[in-house]
N, C-alpha and C positions, 0 to 999 in steps of 0.2 A: 410221900417223899421217896426219893431214890438215892441210894448211897452208891457212889462210884469209887472203886478201889483202883487207883492208878491215875496220875496226873500227867501222863504223856499225851501224845497226839490224840489217840483214840478216846481216852478218858475225858480230856478237856473239850474236844469237839462234841462228844456225846452230851456232856453237861451243858454246853452252850445251847445245843438244839433242844434239850429238855426244858431248860430255863425259858427259851423263846416261846415254848408251848405252854408255859405257865406251871410247870412242874417244879416243886421245891426239890433242890439238889444239894447234897453234901459230897464233896470230893476229898478223898484221903490219899496220901502218898507217904511212904516211909522215908523217901528221899526228897530232894527238891523237885518242884514241878518241871516238866519238860522231857522227862524220860531219856531214852537213849539218843534221841535226835540231837539234844543239846550237847551230849558227849561227842557224838560224831562230828558236829560242826566245829569242834576245836581244830580240825584238820581242814585246810583251805579247800581241797578238792571236794570234800564231802559237804562243806558249807555251801558251795555252789549248787550241788545236787539236791540238798535237803532244805535250802534256804526258804523256799516258798511255804514248806510245811511248818517251819519254825515261825515264820511270820503269822500263819494261821493260829498257831498255838499261842503266840504272844497276844494276838487280838482276843482270843478266848480268855486268856489269863486276866486281861483287863476287866472282864466281866464276871469272872468266877473266882471265889475264894477257895484256896486249897488248904486243908488242915493237915497237920502232921499226924500220921497214924497208919496203922497196918491192920487190914481186915484179917481176922484170924478164923472167922466162921461166918457162914452165910445163912444158917437156918437155926436160930435167928441170927441177924447180922450182929457180930461182935467185933468191935474195933479197939485195938490197943492204942491208946493215945498217951501223951505226956501226963494226962490227968488220971490214967488208969483204964480199966476195961469199960467200954460204953456199949450197952445193948440197944440196938435200934430195930424196932419191929416194923420194918418196911422192906421195900425191894432193894436188891443189890445188883450192880453191874460190875463185873470184874474185868477191868480194861488193862490187861497185862501187856498189850502191845504185840507187835510182830517180832518174833525172834527166829534166828536160823535154827534148823534142825542140827543135831549133833553130826559131826562128820562121820562118814561111813567107814569106821575103823573098828578094830577089835578092842574090847574093853570099854569101860565107862569113861575114863579120863586118861588116855595114853599121853605120856609126856611129849611135848612139842607139837601136838596136833590141836589146832584151834579152829573153831567156827569163824567165819568172816566177822561176825558181830564181836566176838571176844577179841580177835586180833585188832580190830578197829579201836575198841575201847582201850586196850593196853597201849597202843600207839598214841591215842589221844591223851593218855595220862603220862606220856613220856617214857614208857618202857620199850625195850627192844625185844622183839620176838625171835630174833636169830639173825645170822649173817647170810645164810643160804636158805631161801624160801621156795617151796613148791606150792603153787596155787593150782588147785584142781577144780575145774568147772568153767563155765562160760556165763558171764553175767556182767552187766554194766557196773555194778558195785565192785566186782572183782577187778574190772579194768581200772577203776579209780584206786583200789587198794594196790594194784601192781605199780601204778605211777608213784604212789606215796612210798611204798617199800623200795622201789628202784633207786631212790635217792641215796640210801645207805646200805642196801643189801643186794646180793645177787639173787635174781628172781627167775625161776623157771615156771612155765605155764603148761598145763596139760588139760585135755578135755576130761570131764568126769566119765568114769567107766561104769558107774553103777546104773542099773536099770531094773525093770521088773520082768521076771520071767513068767512062765505059766503058773497059775495059782496065786499070783500076787506076791511071790517071794522075790528076793533080790537076785539078780543075775549079773553076769559079766558081759 
């Protein structure tokens, strides 16, 4: 048996493929299935962009049972479930999904600086992230975010200035 921690896109599709190959699978997630993609699709522009992935997830969900739980250890696999700690002596896949790197700023959590993922989540849940926004970088997702933010905010755009210099360190 394989235990998959995370019922987002990667976890569900991994479970579906393993099940198709005859492997017994248990999928756990501490939230609802669907991961960040379902949050992002609360915003129409992102729904258009991520819709095909959500359709794939929904198809996988029709074949995969997701249990409420949080994997707290992988050797052995320990899962915190509503019934308590469950120890599973089998393989584990940690499917945490794809998330943005933290923005290139000083400090761990500077006020008012968000990764695109965090900004999208806050907006999807109805929060305002500010009245004047600076988006740094070039990316299709940032283009969509600029469109959404532009409805209620003043948005400025700049190219990202970070890069890697000699020796693999950050440069300007």
